[in-house]
VMD Tcl script that draws the C-alpha trace (Angstrom):
set ca {
  {120.66 44.45 83.19}
  {120.86 47.39 80.74}
  {123.88 48.72 82.64}
  {125.60 45.35 82.22}
  {124.77 45.30 78.54}
  {126.09 48.84 78.08}
  {129.23 47.98 80.03}
  {129.71 44.88 77.84}
  {129.19 47.01 74.73}
  {131.84 49.50 75.85}
  {134.27 46.73 76.65}
  {133.57 45.17 73.26}
  {134.23 48.44 71.54}
  {137.54 48.88 73.35}
  {138.56 45.30 72.52}
  {137.48 45.64 68.89}
  {139.40 48.91 68.44}
  {142.60 47.33 69.86}
  {142.30 44.29 67.58}
  {141.57 46.52 64.55}
  {144.62 48.60 65.35}
  {146.73 45.41 65.50}
  {145.35 44.27 62.18}
  {146.03 47.60 60.55}
  {149.64 47.65 61.83}
  {150.22 44.06 60.68}
  {148.61 44.63 57.36}
  {150.38 47.97 56.96}
  {153.74 46.37 57.34}
  {153.01 44.25 54.31}
  {151.62 47.06 52.13}
  {152.88 50.12 50.35}
  {153.20 53.48 52.14}
  {150.00 54.80 50.45}
  {147.99 51.83 51.49}
  {149.38 52.10 54.99}
  {148.33 55.80 55.12}
  {144.88 54.93 53.86}
  {144.57 52.20 56.50}
  {145.80 54.58 59.18}
  {143.20 57.19 58.15}
  {140.45 54.53 58.17}
  {141.63 53.38 61.61}
  {141.53 56.94 62.92}
  {137.96 57.41 61.64}
  {136.86 54.10 63.16}
  {138.47 54.93 66.54}
  {136.69 58.30 66.46}
  {133.40 56.54 65.71}
  {133.98 54.02 68.48}
  {134.78 56.79 70.95}
  {131.53 58.45 70.02}
  {129.70 55.14 70.55}
  {131.32 54.71 73.97}
  {130.32 58.25 74.96}
  {126.76 57.59 73.81}
  {126.65 54.38 75.87}
  {127.98 56.20 78.93}
  {125.35 58.92 78.63}
  {122.64 56.25 78.18}
  {123.94 54.47 81.34}
  {123.65 57.79 83.24}
  {120.10 58.34 81.92}
  {118.99 54.85 82.76}
  {120.53 55.01 86.22}
  {118.60 58.21 86.88}
  {115.40 56.55 85.58}
  {115.99 53.58 87.86}
  {116.50 55.90 90.84}
  {113.26 57.72 90.08}
  {111.43 54.39 89.73}
  {112.72 53.29 93.13}
  {111.49 56.51 94.73}
  {108.08 56.10 93.14}
  {107.91 52.47 94.17}
  {108.86 53.33 97.80}
  {106.34 56.15 97.91}
  {103.60 53.92 96.51}
  {104.44 51.20 99.02}
  {104.24 53.68 101.88}
  {100.88 55.00 100.66}
  {99.57 51.49 100.21}
  {100.48 50.71 103.82}
  {98.79 53.92 104.97}
  {95.64 53.09 103.00}
  {95.56 49.58 104.48}
  {95.88 51.04 108.00}
  {93.07 53.55 107.35}
  {90.88 50.80 105.96}
  {91.44 48.74 109.10}
  {90.69 51.76 111.32}
  {87.50 52.47 109.40}
  {86.42 48.83 109.63}
  {86.99 48.85 113.40}
  {85.11 52.14 113.75}
  {82.17 50.80 111.73}
  {82.07 47.63 113.91}
  {82.05 49.77 117.03}
  {79.42 52.13 115.60}
  {77.15 49.26 114.56}
  {77.27 47.69 118.01}
  {76.25 50.93 119.71}
}
mol new
graphics top color blue
foreach p $ca { graphics top sphere $p radius 0.5 }
foreach p [lrange $ca 0 end-1] q [lrange $ca 1 end] { graphics top cylinder $p $q radius 0.2 }
display resetview
């Protein structure tokens, strides 16, 4: 679920940066050279910020994937131990029944 949300966030950032770029180009065509330069600089800063956000999302995805893997290992280990405990409990119960009948 978090991986899907992060992927969606990254896709949204990509889409938003493309649309923003299109808006800047369209608006820039209607504005003076200075305004166009200012818009271009702003776009560059925004794209840098978006790239940083995407990198952050990617690193969070890696961290969460590792955490999920660790959780799966812990769950599998706990399930195995639970099964072992149940088997031991049954063996002890049978032993006690045999011991009490002797």
